[in-house]
N, CA, C and O atoms as a GROMACS GRO file, in nm:
protein
  320
    1MET      N    1  10.216  10.322  10.586
    1MET     CA    2  10.266  10.368  10.686
    1MET      C    3  10.272  10.269  10.780
    1MET      O    4  10.170  10.210  10.814
    2SER      N    5  10.418  10.235  10.841
    2SER     CA    6  10.410  10.130  10.938
    2SER      C    7  10.552  10.176  11.054
    2SER      O    8  10.618  10.280  11.066
    3ARG      N    9  10.554  10.079  11.107
    3ARG     CA   10  10.682  10.102  11.235
    3ARG      C   11  10.709   9.962  11.277
    3ARG      O   12  10.629   9.868  11.279
    4ASN      N   13  10.838   9.961  11.312
    4ASN     CA   14  10.909   9.848  11.329
    4ASN      C   15  10.829   9.725  11.473
    4ASN      O   16  10.799   9.605  11.473
    5TRP      N   17  10.822   9.822  11.563
    5TRP     CA   18  10.799   9.772  11.701
    5TRP      C   19  10.640   9.753  11.714
    5TRP      O   20  10.596   9.740  11.828
    6CYS      N   21  10.532   9.750  11.588
    6CYS     CA   22  10.434   9.814  11.572
    6CYS      C   23  10.342   9.665  11.612
    6CYS      O   24  10.361   9.588  11.518
    7HIS      N   25  10.281   9.621  11.684
    7HIS     CA   26  10.198   9.447  11.645
    7HIS      C   27  10.102   9.493  11.567
    7HIS      O   28  10.103   9.426  11.464
    8LEU      N   29   9.998   9.595  11.564
    8LEU     CA   30   9.907   9.598  11.420
    8LEU      C   31   9.960   9.606  11.291
    8LEU      O   32   9.907   9.556  11.192
    9CYS      N   33  10.105   9.696  11.291
    9CYS     CA   34  10.152   9.736  11.179
    9CYS      C   35  10.189   9.553  11.087
    9CYS      O   36  10.172   9.509  10.974
   10ASP      N   37  10.232   9.510  11.188
   10ASP     CA   38  10.256   9.357  11.130
   10ASP      C   39  10.118   9.273  11.082
   10ASP      O   40  10.114   9.188  10.994
   11ASP      N   41  10.015   9.314  11.157
   11ASP     CA   42   9.935   9.238  11.138
   11ASP      C   43   9.855   9.307  10.986
   11ASP      O   44   9.766   9.253  10.920
   12MET      N   45   9.912   9.419  10.964
   12MET     CA   46   9.796   9.480  10.863
   12MET      C   47   9.912   9.462  10.695
   12MET      O   48   9.881   9.488  10.579
   13ILE      N   49  10.046   9.408  10.754
   13ILE     CA   50  10.141   9.414  10.617
   13ILE      C   51  10.114   9.254  10.588
   13ILE      O   52  10.103   9.214  10.472
   14ASP      N   53  10.103   9.163  10.704
   14ASP     CA   54  10.079   9.019  10.637
   14ASP      C   55   9.918   8.964  10.598
   14ASP      O   56   9.885   8.859  10.542
   15GLU      N   57   9.834   9.071  10.649
   15GLU     CA   58   9.696   9.059  10.566
   15GLU      C   59   9.703   9.170  10.420
   15GLU      O   60   9.632   9.152  10.321
   16LEU      N   61   9.789   9.267  10.430
   16LEU     CA   62   9.809   9.356  10.304
   16LEU      C   63   9.868   9.265  10.143
   16LEU      O   64   9.812   9.245  10.035
   17LEU      N   65  10.001   9.231  10.197
   17LEU     CA   66  10.077   9.123  10.144
   17LEU      C   67   9.969   9.036  10.052
   17LEU      O   68   9.930   9.041   9.935
   18ALA      N   69   9.944   8.953  10.168
   18ALA     CA   70   9.849   8.859  10.091
   18ALA      C   71   9.787   8.876   9.969
   18ALA      O   72   9.797   8.818   9.861
   19LEU      N   73   9.682   9.021  10.033
   19LEU     CA   74   9.601   9.027   9.961
   19LEU      C   75   9.648   9.061   9.794
   19LEU      O   76   9.598   9.024   9.688
   20ALA      N   77   9.798   9.168   9.834
   20ALA     CA   78   9.835   9.211   9.704
   20ALA      C   79   9.902   9.124   9.583
   20ALA      O   80   9.927   9.162   9.469
   21VAL      N   81   9.927   8.958   9.660
   21VAL     CA   82   9.985   8.866   9.563
   21VAL      C   83   9.871   8.839   9.525
   21VAL      O   84   9.857   8.909   9.424
   22SER      N   85   9.758   8.769   9.544
   22SER     CA   86   9.650   8.770   9.497
   22SER      C   87   9.614   8.860   9.348
   22SER      O   88   9.582   8.820   9.236
   23ALA      N   89   9.637   9.029   9.416
   23ALA     CA   90   9.538   9.110   9.250
   23ALA      C   91   9.686   9.138   9.214
   23ALA      O   92   9.693   9.251   9.166
   24ASP      N   93   9.842   9.060   9.223
   24ASP     CA   94   9.937   9.074   9.170
   24ASP      C   95   9.961   9.244   9.134
   24ASP      O   96   9.974   9.294   9.022
   25VAL      N   97   9.963   9.318   9.281
   25VAL     CA   98   9.981   9.420   9.261
   25VAL      C   99  10.133   9.461   9.351
   25VAL      O  100  10.195   9.356   9.368
   26ARG      N  101  10.184   9.543   9.392
   26ARG     CA  102  10.334   9.593   9.458
   26ARG      C  103  10.251   9.649   9.537
   26ARG      O  104  10.142   9.698   9.505
   27VAL      N  105  10.324   9.640   9.703
   27VAL     CA  106  10.328   9.715   9.825
   27VAL      C  107  10.471   9.787   9.836
   27VAL      O  108  10.587   9.745   9.830
   28GLU      N  109  10.415   9.907   9.853
   28GLU     CA  110  10.594   9.971   9.947
   28GLU      C  111  10.555  10.024  10.110
   28GLU      O  112  10.468  10.092  10.165
   29ILE      N  113  10.651   9.963  10.139
   29ILE     CA  114  10.630   9.986  10.348
   29ILE      C  115  10.758  10.120  10.368
   29ILE      O  116  10.875  10.130  10.328
   30GLU      N  117  10.683  10.193  10.436
   30GLU     CA  118  10.814  10.308  10.459
   30GLU      C  119  10.768  10.339  10.603
   30GLU      O  120  10.661  10.373  10.652
   31ASP      N  121  10.884  10.317  10.647
   31ASP     CA  122  10.899  10.314  10.832
   31ASP      C  123  10.898  10.491  10.914
   31ASP      O  124  10.994  10.567  10.932
   32VAL      N  125  10.766  10.506  10.946
   32VAL     CA  126  10.755  10.665  10.969
   32VAL      C  127  10.869  10.667  11.076
   32VAL      O  128  10.856  10.774  11.134
   33ASP      N  129  10.948  10.617  11.116
   33ASP     CA  130  11.058  10.635  11.229
   33ASP      C  131  11.176  10.642  11.211
   33ASP      O  132  11.273  10.649  11.288
   34ALA      N  133  11.158  10.640  11.037
   34ALA     CA  134  11.267  10.708  11.002
   34ALA      C  135  11.272  10.811  10.917
   34ALA      O  136  11.373  10.812  10.845
   35SER      N  137  11.204  10.888  10.903
   35SER     CA  138  11.152  11.028  10.867
   35SER      C  139  11.090  11.125  11.003
   35SER      O  140  10.989  11.086  11.062
   36GLU      N  141  11.155  11.242  11.041
   36GLU     CA  142  11.098  11.293  11.097
   36GLU      C  143  10.943  11.368  11.053
   36GLU      O  144  10.847  11.384  11.128
   37THR      N  145  10.954  11.400  10.932
   37THR     CA  146  10.835  11.458  10.893
   37THR      C  147  10.745  11.364  10.887
   37THR      O  148  10.638  11.384  10.945
   38LEU      N  149  10.765  11.265  10.831
   38LEU     CA  150  10.669  11.114  10.843
   38LEU      C  151  10.610  11.071  10.987
   38LEU      O  152  10.494  11.032  11.007
   39GLU      N  153  10.727  11.088  11.101
   39GLU     CA  154  10.689  11.049  11.241
   39GLU      C  155  10.586  11.179  11.309
   39GLU      O  156  10.498  11.162  11.394
   40GLN      N  157  10.622  11.300  11.248
   40GLN     CA  158  10.526  11.405  11.282
   40GLN      C  159  10.386  11.441  11.166
   40GLN      O  160  10.312  11.539  11.159
   41ARG      N  161  10.392  11.326  11.094
   41ARG     CA  162  10.251  11.327  11.014
   41ARG      C  163  10.156  11.232  11.049
   41ARG      O  164  10.035  11.247  11.030
   42TRP      N  165  10.224  11.104  11.113
   42TRP     CA  166  10.150  10.974  11.088
   42TRP      C  167  10.141  10.977  11.263
   42TRP      O  168  10.033  10.985  11.322
   43GLY      N  169  10.280  10.970  11.338
   43GLY     CA  170  10.285  10.980  11.511
   43GLY      C  171  10.215  10.819  11.518
   43GLY      O  172  10.224  10.729  11.434
   44GLU      N  173  10.158  10.820  11.621
   44GLU     CA  174  10.035  10.700  11.644
   44GLU      C  175   9.952  10.694  11.531
   44GLU      O  176   9.881  10.598  11.559
   45TYR      N  177   9.917  10.734  11.426
   45TYR     CA  178   9.799  10.711  11.388
   45TYR      C  179   9.876  10.610  11.281
   45TYR      O  180   9.886  10.642  11.162
   46VAL      N  181   9.942  10.461  11.344
   46VAL     CA  182  10.000  10.389  11.210
   46VAL      C  183   9.956  10.261  11.244
   46VAL      O  184   9.948  10.239  11.365
   47PRO      N  185   9.925  10.164  11.163
   47PRO     CA  186   9.951  10.182  11.016
   47PRO      C  187   9.840  10.201  10.984
   47PRO      O  188   9.731  10.178  11.035
   48VAL      N  189   9.899  10.272  10.838
   48VAL     CA  190   9.786  10.361  10.729
   48VAL      C  191   9.817  10.337  10.609
   48VAL      O  192   9.919  10.377  10.553
   49LEU      N  193   9.737  10.275  10.567
   49LEU     CA  194   9.753  10.247  10.423
   49LEU      C  195   9.706  10.352  10.339
   49LEU      O  196   9.603  10.410  10.373
   50LEU      N  197   9.766  10.385  10.237
   50LEU     CA  198   9.779  10.524  10.122
   50LEU      C  199   9.755  10.460  10.015
   50LEU      O  200   9.796  10.345  10.005
   51ASP      N  201   9.689  10.515   9.921
   51ASP     CA  202   9.688  10.469   9.770
   51ASP      C  203   9.803  10.555   9.721
   51ASP      O  204   9.875  10.627   9.790
   52ALA      N  205   9.808  10.534   9.574
   52ALA     CA  206   9.930  10.574   9.503
   52ALA      C  207   9.935  10.713   9.493
   52ALA      O  208  10.044  10.772   9.486
   53SER      N  209   9.799  10.788   9.490
   53SER     CA  210   9.837  10.935   9.534
   53SER      C  211   9.786  10.996   9.652
   53SER      O  212   9.712  11.094   9.660
   54GLY      N  213   9.854  10.896   9.778
   54GLY     CA  214   9.822  10.938   9.918
   54GLY      C  215   9.696  10.965   9.980
   54GLY      O  216   9.680  11.023  10.087
   55HIS      N  217   9.596  10.912   9.892
   55HIS     CA  218   9.473  10.921  10.024
   55HIS      C  219   9.418  10.801  10.110
   55HIS      O  220   9.394  10.691  10.061
   56GLU      N  221   9.405  10.827  10.218
   56GLU     CA  222   9.388  10.698  10.295
   56GLU      C  223   9.287  10.601  10.259
   56GLU      O  224   9.165  10.615  10.250
   57LEU      N  225   9.363  10.494  10.238
   57LEU     CA  226   9.268  10.377  10.252
   57LEU      C  227   9.185  10.308  10.372
   57LEU      O  228   9.067  10.272  10.378
   58CYS      N  229   9.264  10.306  10.442
   58CYS     CA  230   9.283  10.252  10.598
   58CYS      C  231   9.324  10.256  10.672
   58CYS      O  232   9.442  10.263  10.637
   59HIS      N  233   9.320  10.260  10.842
   59HIS     CA  234   9.449  10.264  10.975
   59HIS      C  235   9.366  10.132  11.027
   59HIS      O  236   9.262  10.076  10.994
   60TYR      N  237   9.489  10.109  11.146
   60TYR     CA  238   9.476  10.042  11.245
   60TYR      C  239   9.491   9.854  11.180
   60TYR      O  240   9.550   9.748  11.204
   61HIS      N  241   9.383   9.920  11.084
   61HIS     CA  242   9.343   9.754  11.055
   61HIS      C  243   9.311   9.769  10.893
   61HIS      O  244   9.298   9.875  10.832
   62LEU      N  245   9.302   9.617  10.830
   62LEU     CA  246   9.327   9.646  10.677
   62LEU      C  247   9.204   9.651  10.667
   62LEU      O  248   9.143   9.590  10.755
   63ASP      N  249   9.122   9.723  10.559
   63ASP     CA  250   8.997   9.699  10.538
   63ASP      C  251   8.990   9.648  10.389
   63ASP      O  252   8.983   9.727  10.296
   64THR      N  253   8.992   9.565  10.379
   64THR     CA  254   8.970   9.448  10.273
   64THR      C  255   8.860   9.511  10.152
   64THR      O  256   8.881   9.510  10.031
   65ARG      N  257   8.749   9.559  10.216
   65ARG     CA  258   8.660   9.561  10.161
   65ARG      C  259   8.734   9.700  10.045
   65ARG      O  260   8.752   9.710   9.924
   66GLU      N  261   8.749   9.757  10.126
   66GLU     CA  262   8.808   9.896  10.076
   66GLU      C  263   8.938   9.945   9.964
   66GLU      O  264   8.962  10.026   9.876
   67VAL      N  265   8.995   9.836  10.037
   67VAL     CA  266   9.113   9.796   9.906
   67VAL      C  267   9.106   9.693   9.778
   67VAL      O  268   9.168   9.709   9.673
   68ARG      N  269   9.032   9.604   9.802
   68ARG     CA  270   8.916   9.515   9.648
   68ARG      C  271   8.822   9.632   9.620
   68ARG      O  272   8.758   9.589   9.524
   69ALA      N  273   8.768   9.772   9.651
   69ALA     CA  274   8.709   9.844   9.587
   69ALA      C  275   8.814   9.915   9.510
   69ALA      O  276   8.797   9.906   9.389
   70TYR      N  277   8.912   9.980   9.546
   70TYR     CA  278   9.016  10.040   9.539
   70TYR      C  279   9.082   9.966   9.407
   70TYR      O  280   9.072  10.017   9.296
   71LEU      N  281   9.158   9.827   9.433
   71LEU     CA  282   9.213   9.797   9.329
   71LEU      C  283   9.106   9.767   9.226
   71LEU      O  284   9.154   9.737   9.117
   72ALA      N  285   8.957   9.768   9.231
   72ALA     CA  286   8.903   9.725   9.107
   72ALA      C  287   8.823   9.848   9.037
   72ALA      O  288   8.717   9.868   8.978
   73GLY      N  289   8.951   9.924   9.085
   73GLY     CA  290   8.941  10.086   8.956
   73GLY      C  291   8.989  10.073   8.871
   73GLY      O  292   8.960  10.133   8.768
   74PHE      N  293   9.077   9.993   8.883
   74PHE     CA  294   9.195   9.979   8.783
   74PHE      C  295   9.208   9.847   8.667
   74PHE      O  296   9.238   9.731   8.698
   75PRO      N  297   9.176   9.900   8.515
   75PRO     CA  298   9.169   9.849   8.407
   75PRO      C  299   9.289   9.680   8.430
   75PRO      O  300   9.391   9.682   8.498
   76LEU      N  301   9.243   9.572   8.363
   76LEU     CA  302   9.333   9.496   8.367
   76LEU      C  303   9.411   9.478   8.210
   76LEU      O  304   9.357   9.477   8.100
   77GLU      N  305   9.555   9.466   8.244
   77GLU     CA  306   9.628   9.483   8.116
   77GLU      C  307   9.620   9.395   8.064
   77GLU      O  308   9.619   9.286   8.122
   78SER      N  309   9.610   9.412   7.906
   78SER     CA  310   9.598   9.317   7.825
   78SER      C  311   9.721   9.258   7.775
   78SER      O  312   9.814   9.337   7.761
   79ALA      N  313   9.744   9.130   7.743
   79ALA     CA  314   9.901   9.069   7.698
   79ALA      C  315   9.884   9.094   7.539
   79ALA      O  316   9.961   9.037   7.461
   80ASP      N  317   9.788   9.176   7.494
   80ASP     CA  318   9.786   9.192   7.335
   80ASP      C  319   9.886   9.281   7.292
   80ASP      O  320   9.899   9.306   7.172
   0.00000   0.00000   0.00000
């Protein structure tokens, strides 16, 4: 979760995208200001990084160790 005018969001996105490229994963960025529901839920608690199930991995700053531990839980796909 992010918002356009947030410097912490910009910082987390930059760091996360670099990590995503190296891990070959896709990142979806949602603007909390685009939805009243998201704004009510997350408010000033952004940026926040959620996993695919909606569990919080970190907020305000990227916790690289937490994200790498999360990504390590997925098996590598075989080319066979």
